[in-house]
N, C-alpha and C positions, 0 to 999 in steps of 0.2 A: 070812825064813830066813837062818840064819846064813851070813858069806862062807865059799865053800869056800877057805881060806888055810891049808894045813896047818902046824903046828908047826915053826919051825926048831931045828937041833940048837944045843941049848946055851942056847936062848932063855929071855931071864928079864924079859920086857918084854910084858905083857899089854893089847891093845886091845881096849877093850869092845866087843862086839857086841849091841846092844841093839835091833837088828832095821831101824834106819832113820838109822843112823850115815852120815857119808861115807867108809865104810871101804875103799873100793878106792884113793879117791885118798890117805888116809892111807899105806895099805900100799905104794902106789906112791912116795909120797916116803920112806919107810923104807927100800923096794928100793935107791932111789937113794942114801943112806946108807951101805948095805950093814950095817943093822941086823940084830940076832937079834929075832925077836918071833913071838907066835902070838895070832891072832885069835879071840876066846874069849866064849861067851856063858855058860860056866861060872865061878859063884861060888869053887870051888876053884881054878881055875887063877888065879884073881886073887889068892885067899888066898896061892896058892904064887908068885908073881911078885916080881921086883924092883923092878918100876915100873910106872907103869898111864898110859895113853891112854885119855881119855874123848872119843871124836871127835864132830863137830857135825853138823848137818842132822835138821830133825826138830821135831816140836811137843812142849810141857813136858807136857801131860797124858798122852801118848800114850807118850812116852819112860819116865815115871815110872812108867806101870801097868805096862810092860814089865819096868823094874828091879824093882817090888816082887813081880812075879809070879815073875821067875826069881830072886830074891834077890841079884841083882846090886846094889840098892841099898846092901843091908848091907855088901857087899863092898867097893865103894867107899869107903863110911864108913870102913868098918876099914882099909882101906889107908891112909887120910890120917890118921887117929887113931894108927896105927903108927907113922907118921914115912916111911912110903913114899913116893916122889917120885911125883907125879901132875900129870899134864898134861890141861887140860880145853880142848876146843876148842869155839867158838859155843855150841851148847846144853849142851855140857859144862861151858862158864863159866856158865851161867843155872841149871841145877840143883843146883847146890852152894849155893844159897842157901834160904832158908826158904822163900819161896812167891813164885810166878810169877803176874802177871795174865792170862798165856795160860792160858784155863781156869781161872782163879781155881785153881792148882795146888798144893798142899804139895808142897817140893820135898824134897830131901838135908838140908838144915839144916846143912851143914857149916861154912859161914860166916853170920854173923849179916846181914840185907839182903834187899831183894825185889829182884825183875825187874818191868820198868814195860814199858809199850809206848810208843813213841814219841809224842809229839803229832802233832794233824792236821797234814800235809805243808802250807808253807807257803812262799813267797818261792821256788817254783820246785823246791824240795825234796820227794823222794819217799820214800815209805813201802811197801814194807821200804827200808830204808838198802841200797843194792847198788852194789859198785864199790869202787876204791880211793881210799884215804883216808891221808894222813898222820897218825901218831901220834906225840903228845908225850909223852915220858918223864918221869914225875914222880918216882920215885925209882930208886936203886942197886937191882939182882937180878942175881945170875949167870947167869941165863938170858938177859933181856931186853939184857943190856948190850953185846951181841957185834955190836947193828946201831947204826948212826948215829942220834943225836937226828934227828926227823922222818922216819923211813923209812915208806913207805907199804905199806900191808897191804891185802887183799882181804874185803871184809865183805859178808855177806847177811843180814841181820837186821831184826824189826819191834819185837824187843824188847831192851833192853840192862839190864845189871844195877847195881841202886842200893845199895852196900853200905853197911852202919850204921857201919862203921869206915872211915874215910877213909883210915887211914894203911896200908890195906891195899891200895889203888889204887896201881897200879905206873905206869900209862900211860893216858891219855885221848884222846879224839877229839872231832871235832867234827862233827853233822849236825842243823842246827838247833836241838841243845842239846849241849852238853859233857856226855859220857857215859864210864865207863870202858872201856877198850879191854883191860887187861890188869890181872887182880888175882892177889894173891899172899899166902899165910900159912904159915910152918912150910914144910912139904914138897910143897904145893899151888901150882902156878901154873896159870893159866887165863887164855886170850885169847879175847875176843869175835871175833875177825877169823880166818879159817881160814890157818894156817900153810903148810897142804898145797898152797893154791892162791896162794902169794903168791909165788912164784918164788922167785928166790938168797934174799932176806931171809928168808922163811919157813923154808925149807931150813936157814939158819944157825942160826934160833933152834929147830928141831926137834933139830938135831946138838947144840947148846949143852945142851938139855933131857937128851939121853941122855949128856952128858958131864958134867952138873951131879950134885954130892953130895947134893942134897936137902935143904940147911940154908939156911935165909934167916929174919934176924928181922924184922920190920915196925919201921921207923924210928918214935921215939917220937913221939905224935901233938903 
């Protein structure tokens, strides 16, 4: 069921409701920032917005099934293709790629690459990867540059993005293996961690996204 969050007057930010996202936490974070937004499952509302947030939590196959049934898959793809600034969080960082090993799922294909499962836990590390971990910045990005290098963020995931283009990786993290923690291309930026659960640093990133003009060029590989 869609989250019962009414549109705010003059709202131009669409938070995508695909039935399984961490919507209330995202809404709470946006409220703390005084943002104008609407939580929506309507592709037309996404089309009419000026910015999009695709929140996290869920399973890839189930999420993609809802997106296709509602037409939100095409709406999110149109948003990025048109240069509309778009933020993906957790599973929203995964479904932008071509395919996920979670349920062998065909995803949106906005970015080239796959989503892979963490290898079996070893050395005391557990899967899912859950908790606070420092993130290493690899490339300058207007959204990510507001936090100091090595800032810790909150993760909950068993799968991680494996982009085909390394220059699209803005930051990485280590949990048994080194994996991308933030990816970006043009008007899209996506975090594998939960900004809405990452305290002041997460709020700083969310506010930075709201202020961002939506433009970024990947450094040359």
